[in-house]
PDB file of N, CA, C, O and CB in Angstrom:
ATOM      1  N   MET A   1      -2.265  24.167 -30.447  1.00  0.00           N
ATOM      2  CA  MET A   1      -2.436  22.614 -29.588  1.00  0.00           C
ATOM      3  C   MET A   1      -1.110  22.800 -28.487  1.00  0.00           C
ATOM      4  O   MET A   1      -0.965  22.829 -27.265  1.00  0.00           O
ATOM      5  CB  MET A   1      -2.161  20.859 -30.877  1.00  0.00           C
ATOM      6  N   ASN A   2       0.065  22.942 -30.153  1.00  0.00           N
ATOM      7  CA  ASN A   2       1.487  22.587 -28.892  1.00  0.00           C
ATOM      8  C   ASN A   2       1.561  23.809 -27.602  1.00  0.00           C
ATOM      9  O   ASN A   2       2.174  23.459 -26.593  1.00  0.00           O
ATOM     10  CB  ASN A   2       3.419  22.740 -29.902  1.00  0.00           C
ATOM     11  N   TRP A   3       1.093  24.897 -27.614  1.00  0.00           N
ATOM     12  CA  TRP A   3       1.513  25.679 -26.698  1.00  0.00           C
ATOM     13  C   TRP A   3       0.798  24.426 -25.469  1.00  0.00           C
ATOM     14  O   TRP A   3       1.468  23.705 -24.731  1.00  0.00           O
ATOM     15  CB  TRP A   3       0.910  27.483 -26.861  1.00  0.00           C
ATOM     16  N   LEU A   4      -1.051  24.485 -25.583  1.00  0.00           N
ATOM     17  CA  LEU A   4      -0.968  23.874 -24.292  1.00  0.00           C
ATOM     18  C   LEU A   4      -0.235  22.878 -23.494  1.00  0.00           C
ATOM     19  O   LEU A   4      -0.284  22.818 -22.265  1.00  0.00           O
ATOM     20  CB  LEU A   4      -1.782  23.554 -24.203  1.00  0.00           C
ATOM     21  N   ILE A   5       0.384  22.171 -24.188  1.00  0.00           N
ATOM     22  CA  ILE A   5       0.780  21.329 -23.882  1.00  0.00           C
ATOM     23  C   ILE A   5       2.444  21.341 -23.397  1.00  0.00           C
ATOM     24  O   ILE A   5       3.065  20.564 -22.672  1.00  0.00           O
ATOM     25  CB  ILE A   5       0.347  20.659 -24.790  1.00  0.00           C
ATOM     26  N   LEU A   6       2.842  22.505 -24.091  1.00  0.00           N
ATOM     27  CA  LEU A   6       4.226  22.521 -23.071  1.00  0.00           C
ATOM     28  C   LEU A   6       4.017  23.607 -21.693  1.00  0.00           C
ATOM     29  O   LEU A   6       4.815  23.896 -20.801  1.00  0.00           O
ATOM     30  CB  LEU A   6       5.758  23.181 -24.114  1.00  0.00           C
ATOM     31  N   ILE A   7       2.342  24.142 -21.980  1.00  0.00           N
ATOM     32  CA  ILE A   7       2.672  25.014 -20.771  1.00  0.00           C
ATOM     33  C   ILE A   7       1.728  24.222 -19.687  1.00  0.00           C
ATOM     34  O   ILE A   7       1.402  24.851 -18.680  1.00  0.00           O
ATOM     35  CB  ILE A   7       2.259  26.811 -20.998  1.00  0.00           C
ATOM     36  N   ILE A   8       1.151  22.500 -19.888  1.00  0.00           N
ATOM     37  CA  ILE A   8       0.881  21.602 -18.782  1.00  0.00           C
ATOM     38  C   ILE A   8       2.140  20.608 -18.314  1.00  0.00           C
ATOM     39  O   ILE A   8       2.216  19.971 -17.263  1.00  0.00           O
ATOM     40  CB  ILE A   8      -0.348  20.745 -19.220  1.00  0.00           C
ATOM     41  N   ALA A   9       3.300  20.678 -19.632  1.00  0.00           N
ATOM     42  CA  ALA A   9       3.928  19.872 -18.886  1.00  0.00           C
ATOM     43  C   ALA A   9       5.334  20.853 -17.773  1.00  0.00           C
ATOM     44  O   ALA A   9       6.134  20.344 -16.989  1.00  0.00           O
ATOM     45  CB  ALA A   9       4.473  18.679 -20.084  1.00  0.00           C
ATOM     46  N   GLY A  10       5.199  22.023 -18.059  1.00  0.00           N
ATOM     47  CA  GLY A  10       6.018  23.396 -17.324  1.00  0.00           C
ATOM     48  C   GLY A  10       5.682  22.899 -15.856  1.00  0.00           C
ATOM     49  O   GLY A  10       6.409  22.591 -14.912  1.00  0.00           O
ATOM     50  N   LEU A  11       3.722  22.954 -16.090  1.00  0.00           N
ATOM     51  CA  LEU A  11       3.629  23.045 -14.752  1.00  0.00           C
ATOM     52  C   LEU A  11       3.550  21.820 -14.423  1.00  0.00           C
ATOM     53  O   LEU A  11       2.799  21.978 -13.460  1.00  0.00           O
ATOM     54  CB  LEU A  11       2.646  23.803 -14.241  1.00  0.00           C
ATOM     55  N   CYS A  12       3.808  20.235 -14.474  1.00  0.00           N
ATOM     56  CA  CYS A  12       4.062  19.159 -13.566  1.00  0.00           C
ATOM     57  C   CYS A  12       5.325  18.906 -13.557  1.00  0.00           C
ATOM     58  O   CYS A  12       5.669  17.817 -13.096  1.00  0.00           O
ATOM     59  CB  CYS A  12       3.396  18.018 -13.811  1.00  0.00           C
ATOM     60  N   GLU A  13       6.495  19.968 -14.131  1.00  0.00           N
ATOM     61  CA  GLU A  13       7.345  19.837 -14.132  1.00  0.00           C
ATOM     62  C   GLU A  13       8.088  20.733 -12.576  1.00  0.00           C
ATOM     63  O   GLU A  13       8.981  20.403 -11.795  1.00  0.00           O
ATOM     64  CB  GLU A  13       7.545  20.049 -15.474  1.00  0.00           C
ATOM     65  N   THR A  14       7.270  21.848 -12.662  1.00  0.00           N
ATOM     66  CA  THR A  14       7.242  22.623 -11.594  1.00  0.00           C
ATOM     67  C   THR A  14       7.091  22.182 -10.116  1.00  0.00           C
ATOM     68  O   THR A  14       7.742  22.328  -9.081  1.00  0.00           O
ATOM     69  CB  THR A  14       6.366  23.371 -11.862  1.00  0.00           C
ATOM     70  N   ALA A  15       5.434  21.313 -10.648  1.00  0.00           N
ATOM     71  CA  ALA A  15       5.139  20.989  -9.416  1.00  0.00           C
ATOM     72  C   ALA A  15       5.881  19.841  -8.445  1.00  0.00           C
ATOM     73  O   ALA A  15       5.762  19.898  -7.221  1.00  0.00           O
ATOM     74  CB  ALA A  15       3.929  20.726  -9.579  1.00  0.00           C
ATOM     75  N   PHE A  16       6.640  18.817  -9.098  1.00  0.00           N
ATOM     76  CA  PHE A  16       7.570  17.737  -9.120  1.00  0.00           C
ATOM     77  C   PHE A  16       8.703  18.542  -8.961  1.00  0.00           C
ATOM     78  O   PHE A  16       9.713  17.847  -8.852  1.00  0.00           O
ATOM     79  CB  PHE A  16       7.575  16.790 -10.368  1.00  0.00           C
ATOM     80  N   ALA A  17       8.905  19.668  -8.909  1.00  0.00           N
ATOM     81  CA  ALA A  17      10.428  19.975  -8.166  1.00  0.00           C
ATOM     82  C   ALA A  17      10.147  20.840  -6.822  1.00  0.00           C
ATOM     83  O   ALA A  17      11.023  21.082  -5.991  1.00  0.00           O
ATOM     84  CB  ALA A  17      11.580  20.997  -9.288  1.00  0.00           C
ATOM     85  N   PHE A  18       9.024  21.200  -6.743  1.00  0.00           N
ATOM     86  CA  PHE A  18       8.459  21.624  -5.220  1.00  0.00           C
ATOM     87  C   PHE A  18       8.071  20.154  -4.823  1.00  0.00           C
ATOM     88  O   PHE A  18       8.630  19.954  -3.745  1.00  0.00           O
ATOM     89  CB  PHE A  18       6.945  22.873  -5.149  1.00  0.00           C
ATOM     90  N   CYS A  19       7.564  19.341  -5.095  1.00  0.00           N
ATOM     91  CA  CYS A  19       7.166  18.099  -4.102  1.00  0.00           C
ATOM     92  C   CYS A  19       8.501  17.896  -3.747  1.00  0.00           C
ATOM     93  O   CYS A  19       8.667  17.981  -2.531  1.00  0.00           O
ATOM     94  CB  CYS A  19       6.357  16.649  -4.745  1.00  0.00           C
ATOM     95  N   LEU A  20       9.953  17.552  -4.672  1.00  0.00           N
ATOM     96  CA  LEU A  20      10.963  16.961  -4.327  1.00  0.00           C
ATOM     97  C   LEU A  20      11.869  18.198  -3.652  1.00  0.00           C
ATOM     98  O   LEU A  20      12.909  17.900  -3.066  1.00  0.00           O
ATOM     99  CB  LEU A  20      11.530  16.172  -5.537  1.00  0.00           C
ATOM    100  N   GLY A  21      11.512  19.366  -3.734  1.00  0.00           N
ATOM    101  CA  GLY A  21      12.769  19.864  -2.875  1.00  0.00           C
ATOM    102  C   GLY A  21      12.002  20.365  -1.557  1.00  0.00           C
ATOM    103  O   GLY A  21      12.695  20.836  -0.656  1.00  0.00           O
ATOM    104  N   LYS A  22      10.795  20.302  -1.414  1.00  0.00           N
ATOM    105  CA  LYS A  22       9.604  20.225   0.284  1.00  0.00           C
ATOM    106  C   LYS A  22      10.211  19.131   0.586  1.00  0.00           C
ATOM    107  O   LYS A  22      10.989  19.152   1.540  1.00  0.00           O
ATOM    108  CB  LYS A  22       7.531  19.962   0.298  1.00  0.00           C
ATOM    109  N   THR A  23      10.000  17.921  -0.149  1.00  0.00           N
ATOM    110  CA  THR A  23      10.190  17.012   1.108  1.00  0.00           C
ATOM    111  C   THR A  23      11.793  16.253   1.574  1.00  0.00           C
ATOM    112  O   THR A  23      12.114  15.267   2.238  1.00  0.00           O
ATOM    113  CB  THR A  23       9.120  15.783   0.805  1.00  0.00           C
ATOM    114  N   LYS A  24      12.462  17.224   0.886  1.00  0.00           N
ATOM    115  CA  LYS A  24      14.227  17.497   1.117  1.00  0.00           C
ATOM    116  C   LYS A  24      14.655  18.546   2.084  1.00  0.00           C
ATOM    117  O   LYS A  24      15.388  18.297   3.041  1.00  0.00           O
ATOM    118  CB  LYS A  24      14.987  18.023  -0.287  1.00  0.00           C
ATOM    119  N   LEU A  25      14.247  19.551   1.850  1.00  0.00           N
ATOM    120  CA  LEU A  25      13.774  20.986   2.871  1.00  0.00           C
ATOM    121  C   LEU A  25      13.985  20.128   4.359  1.00  0.00           C
ATOM    122  O   LEU A  25      14.949  20.053   5.121  1.00  0.00           O
ATOM    123  CB  LEU A  25      11.635  21.729   2.587  1.00  0.00           C
ATOM    124  N   GLY A  26      12.289  19.381   4.399  1.00  0.00           N
ATOM    125  CA  GLY A  26      11.607  18.688   5.574  1.00  0.00           C
ATOM    126  C   GLY A  26      12.993  17.765   6.450  1.00  0.00           C
ATOM    127  O   GLY A  26      13.437  17.834   7.596  1.00  0.00           O
ATOM    128  N   ILE A  27      13.288  17.067   5.441  1.00  0.00           N
ATOM    129  CA  ILE A  27      14.308  16.139   5.885  1.00  0.00           C
ATOM    130  C   ILE A  27      15.700  16.654   6.605  1.00  0.00           C
ATOM    131  O   ILE A  27      16.007  16.364   7.761  1.00  0.00           O
ATOM    132  CB  ILE A  27      14.657  15.402   4.690  1.00  0.00           C
ATOM    133  N   PHE A  28      16.500  17.486   5.699  1.00  0.00           N
ATOM    134  CA  PHE A  28      17.301  17.921   6.189  1.00  0.00           C
ATOM    135  C   PHE A  28      17.345  19.018   6.901  1.00  0.00           C
ATOM    136  O   PHE A  28      18.267  19.090   7.713  1.00  0.00           O
ATOM    137  CB  PHE A  28      17.866  17.894   5.581  1.00  0.00           C
ATOM    138  N   VAL A  29      16.154  20.437   6.783  1.00  0.00           N
ATOM    139  CA  VAL A  29      16.572  21.512   7.311  1.00  0.00           C
ATOM    140  C   VAL A  29      16.208  21.208   8.878  1.00  0.00           C
ATOM    141  O   VAL A  29      16.960  21.480   9.814  1.00  0.00           O
ATOM    142  CB  VAL A  29      15.930  22.781   6.611  1.00  0.00           C
ATOM    143  N   PHE A  30      14.893  20.581   9.001  1.00  0.00           N
ATOM    144  CA  PHE A  30      13.586  20.680  10.140  1.00  0.00           C
ATOM    145  C   PHE A  30      13.548  19.407  10.794  1.00  0.00           C
ATOM    146  O   PHE A  30      12.721  19.038  11.627  1.00  0.00           O
ATOM    147  CB  PHE A  30      11.982  20.952   9.462  1.00  0.00           C
ATOM    148  N   HIS A  31      14.749  18.626  10.231  1.00  0.00           N
ATOM    149  CA  HIS A  31      14.906  16.933  10.610  1.00  0.00           C
ATOM    150  C   HIS A  31      13.559  15.909  10.906  1.00  0.00           C
ATOM    151  O   HIS A  31      13.319  15.201  11.884  1.00  0.00           O
ATOM    152  CB  HIS A  31      15.788  16.848  12.088  1.00  0.00           C
ATOM    153  N   GLU A  32      12.921  16.094   9.865  1.00  0.00           N
ATOM    154  CA  GLU A  32      12.007  14.924   9.837  1.00  0.00           C
ATOM    155  C   GLU A  32      12.064  13.802  10.142  1.00  0.00           C
ATOM    156  O   GLU A  32      13.216  13.463   9.875  1.00  0.00           O
ATOM    157  CB  GLU A  32      11.682  14.703   9.021  1.00  0.00           C
ATOM    158  N   PRO A  33      11.420  12.792  10.636  1.00  0.00           N
ATOM    159  CA  PRO A  33      11.900  11.422   9.661  1.00  0.00           C
ATOM    160  C   PRO A  33      12.085  11.058   8.580  1.00  0.00           C
ATOM    161  O   PRO A  33      11.312  11.440   7.702  1.00  0.00           O
ATOM    162  CB  PRO A  33      11.418  10.644   9.646  1.00  0.00           C
ATOM    163  N   ALA A  34      13.093  10.253   8.285  1.00  0.00           N
ATOM    164  CA  ALA A  34      12.886  10.079   7.039  1.00  0.00           C
ATOM    165  C   ALA A  34      12.946   8.442   7.015  1.00  0.00           C
ATOM    166  O   ALA A  34      13.903   7.690   7.200  1.00  0.00           O
ATOM    167  CB  ALA A  34      13.923  10.913   6.140  1.00  0.00           C
ATOM    168  N   THR A  35      11.676   8.187   6.742  1.00  0.00           N
ATOM    169  CA  THR A  35      10.703   6.991   7.398  1.00  0.00           C
ATOM    170  C   THR A  35      11.016   6.550   6.086  1.00  0.00           C
ATOM    171  O   THR A  35      11.300   7.293   5.146  1.00  0.00           O
ATOM    172  CB  THR A  35       8.899   7.174   8.014  1.00  0.00           C
ATOM    173  N   PHE A  36      10.907   4.434   6.041  1.00  0.00           N
ATOM    174  CA  PHE A  36      11.197   4.240   5.015  1.00  0.00           C
ATOM    175  C   PHE A  36      10.119   4.349   3.794  1.00  0.00           C
ATOM    176  O   PHE A  36      10.367   3.977   2.647  1.00  0.00           O
ATOM    177  CB  PHE A  36      11.741   3.220   5.195  1.00  0.00           C
ATOM    178  N   TRP A  37       8.636   5.030   4.306  1.00  0.00           N
ATOM    179  CA  TRP A  37       7.228   4.903   3.743  1.00  0.00           C
ATOM    180  C   TRP A  37       7.783   6.241   2.818  1.00  0.00           C
ATOM    181  O   TRP A  37       7.452   6.439   1.649  1.00  0.00           O
ATOM    182  CB  TRP A  37       5.621   5.049   4.980  1.00  0.00           C
ATOM    183  N   ARG A  38       8.485   6.902   3.427  1.00  0.00           N
ATOM    184  CA  ARG A  38       8.564   8.746   2.640  1.00  0.00           C
ATOM    185  C   ARG A  38       9.386   8.335   1.817  1.00  0.00           C
ATOM    186  O   ARG A  38       8.989   8.455   0.658  1.00  0.00           O
ATOM    187  CB  ARG A  38       9.237  10.355   3.539  1.00  0.00           C
ATOM    188  N   VAL A  39      10.742   7.734   1.975  1.00  0.00           N
ATOM    189  CA  VAL A  39      11.950   7.356   1.207  1.00  0.00           C
ATOM    190  C   VAL A  39      11.621   6.770  -0.336  1.00  0.00           C
ATOM    191  O   VAL A  39      11.992   7.241  -1.411  1.00  0.00           O
ATOM    192  CB  VAL A  39      12.737   6.224   2.091  1.00  0.00           C
ATOM    193  N   PHE A  40      10.799   5.580  -0.073  1.00  0.00           N
ATOM    194  CA  PHE A  40       9.781   4.632  -1.270  1.00  0.00           C
ATOM    195  C   PHE A  40       9.033   5.491  -1.630  1.00  0.00           C
ATOM    196  O   PHE A  40       9.469   5.634  -2.772  1.00  0.00           O
ATOM    197  CB  PHE A  40       8.810   3.321  -0.834  1.00  0.00           C
ATOM    198  N   PHE A  41       8.185   6.229  -1.542  1.00  0.00           N
ATOM    199  CA  PHE A  41       7.402   6.915  -2.426  1.00  0.00           C
ATOM    200  C   PHE A  41       8.013   8.044  -3.028  1.00  0.00           C
ATOM    201  O   PHE A  41       7.552   8.546  -4.053  1.00  0.00           O
ATOM    202  CB  PHE A  41       6.286   7.282  -1.844  1.00  0.00           C
ATOM    203  N   LEU A  42       9.358   8.619  -2.262  1.00  0.00           N
ATOM    204  CA  LEU A  42       9.739   9.697  -3.042  1.00  0.00           C
ATOM    205  C   LEU A  42      10.987   9.173  -4.101  1.00  0.00           C
ATOM    206  O   LEU A  42      11.374   9.721  -5.133  1.00  0.00           O
ATOM    207  CB  LEU A  42      10.185  10.925  -2.012  1.00  0.00           C
ATOM    208  N   SER A  43      11.400   8.087  -3.548  1.00  0.00           N
ATOM    209  CA  SER A  43      11.756   6.957  -4.884  1.00  0.00           C
ATOM    210  C   SER A  43      11.032   6.277  -6.410  1.00  0.00           C
ATOM    211  O   SER A  43      11.816   6.005  -7.320  1.00  0.00           O
ATOM    212  CB  SER A  43      11.872   5.803  -4.201  1.00  0.00           C
ATOM    213  N   THR A  44       9.792   6.077  -6.577  1.00  0.00           N
ATOM    214  CA  THR A  44       9.211   5.741  -6.953  1.00  0.00           C
ATOM    215  C   THR A  44       8.873   7.069  -7.742  1.00  0.00           C
ATOM    216  O   THR A  44       9.116   7.039  -8.949  1.00  0.00           O
ATOM    217  CB  THR A  44       8.619   5.024  -6.225  1.00  0.00           C
ATOM    218  N   LEU A  45       8.278   8.370  -7.149  1.00  0.00           N
ATOM    219  CA  LEU A  45       7.938   9.348  -7.664  1.00  0.00           C
ATOM    220  C   LEU A  45       9.038   9.816  -8.954  1.00  0.00           C
ATOM    221  O   LEU A  45       8.791  10.041 -10.139  1.00  0.00           O
ATOM    222  CB  LEU A  45       7.744  10.237  -6.539  1.00  0.00           C
ATOM    223  N   ILE A  46      10.417   9.861  -8.154  1.00  0.00           N
ATOM    224  CA  ILE A  46      11.421   9.618  -8.942  1.00  0.00           C
ATOM    225  C   ILE A  46      11.227   9.315 -10.282  1.00  0.00           C
ATOM    226  O   ILE A  46      10.991   9.968 -11.298  1.00  0.00           O
ATOM    227  CB  ILE A  46      12.046   8.771  -8.460  1.00  0.00           C
ATOM    228  N   LEU A  47      11.461   7.647  -9.886  1.00  0.00           N
ATOM    229  CA  LEU A  47      11.973   6.970 -11.341  1.00  0.00           C
ATOM    230  C   LEU A  47      10.760   7.106 -11.819  1.00  0.00           C
ATOM    231  O   LEU A  47      10.844   6.652 -12.960  1.00  0.00           O
ATOM    232  CB  LEU A  47      12.615   5.341 -11.472  1.00  0.00           C
ATOM    233  N   SER A  48       8.997   7.675 -11.529  1.00  0.00           N
ATOM    234  CA  SER A  48       8.055   7.376 -12.438  1.00  0.00           C
ATOM    235  C   SER A  48       8.336   8.561 -13.337  1.00  0.00           C
ATOM    236  O   SER A  48       7.749   8.527 -14.419  1.00  0.00           O
ATOM    237  CB  SER A  48       6.584   7.208 -11.866  1.00  0.00           C
ATOM    238  N   ILE A  49       9.119   9.602 -13.103  1.00  0.00           N
ATOM    239  CA  ILE A  49       9.136  11.087 -14.253  1.00  0.00           C
ATOM    240  C   ILE A  49      10.207  10.445 -15.231  1.00  0.00           C
ATOM    241  O   ILE A  49      10.109  10.473 -16.458  1.00  0.00           O
ATOM    242  CB  ILE A  49       9.844  12.987 -13.444  1.00  0.00           C
ATOM    243  N   VAL A  50      11.324   9.816 -14.463  1.00  0.00           N
ATOM    244  CA  VAL A  50      12.641   9.331 -15.290  1.00  0.00           C
ATOM    245  C   VAL A  50      12.095   8.346 -16.047  1.00  0.00           C
ATOM    246  O   VAL A  50      12.180   8.551 -17.258  1.00  0.00           O
ATOM    247  CB  VAL A  50      13.946   8.744 -14.439  1.00  0.00           C
ATOM    248  N   GLY A  51      11.572   7.360 -15.721  1.00  0.00           N
ATOM    249  CA  GLY A  51      10.581   6.795 -16.875  1.00  0.00           C
ATOM    250  C   GLY A  51       9.634   7.190 -17.843  1.00  0.00           C
ATOM    251  O   GLY A  51       9.391   6.784 -18.979  1.00  0.00           O
ATOM    252  N   LEU A  52       9.187   8.021 -17.177  1.00  0.00           N
ATOM    253  CA  LEU A  52       8.492   8.914 -18.815  1.00  0.00           C
ATOM    254  C   LEU A  52       8.521  10.087 -19.842  1.00  0.00           C
ATOM    255  O   LEU A  52       7.855  10.659 -20.705  1.00  0.00           O
ATOM    256  CB  LEU A  52       7.497   9.230 -18.700  1.00  0.00           C
ATOM    257  N   LYS A  53       9.957  10.074 -19.068  1.00  0.00           N
ATOM    258  CA  LYS A  53      11.085  11.009 -19.923  1.00  0.00           C
ATOM    259  C   LYS A  53      11.638  10.255 -20.703  1.00  0.00           C
ATOM    260  O   LYS A  53      11.460  10.550 -21.885  1.00  0.00           O
ATOM    261  CB  LYS A  53      12.228  11.709 -19.190  1.00  0.00           C
ATOM    262  N   TYR A  54      12.543   8.961 -20.409  1.00  0.00           N
ATOM    263  CA  TYR A  54      12.639   8.078 -21.225  1.00  0.00           C
ATOM    264  C   TYR A  54      11.735   7.259 -22.090  1.00  0.00           C
ATOM    265  O   TYR A  54      12.100   7.031 -23.243  1.00  0.00           O
ATOM    266  CB  TYR A  54      13.126   7.540 -20.710  1.00  0.00           C
ATOM    267  N   VAL A  55      10.879   6.910 -21.763  1.00  0.00           N
ATOM    268  CA  VAL A  55      10.047   6.804 -22.861  1.00  0.00           C
ATOM    269  C   VAL A  55       9.348   7.423 -24.196  1.00  0.00           C
ATOM    270  O   VAL A  55       9.168   7.017 -25.344  1.00  0.00           O
ATOM    271  CB  VAL A  55       9.474   6.607 -22.420  1.00  0.00           C
ATOM    272  N   GLY A  56       8.931   9.049 -23.205  1.00  0.00           N
ATOM    273  CA  GLY A  56       8.239   9.948 -23.973  1.00  0.00           C
ATOM    274  C   GLY A  56       9.390  10.363 -24.966  1.00  0.00           C
ATOM    275  O   GLY A  56       9.173  11.188 -25.853  1.00  0.00           O
TER     276      GLY A  56
END
């Protein structure tokens, strides 16, 4: 059962890294607008992951 949890955790971290990298790439390379809501939800995502790592 522990290996299943490790696989799920690895997939979640991979998805998080892909989402963060894709958004940063869009803002910095393709000059997409960094609106308030985009930065707000990106920081919420980051703070949520950090909070879950800190608690767990």
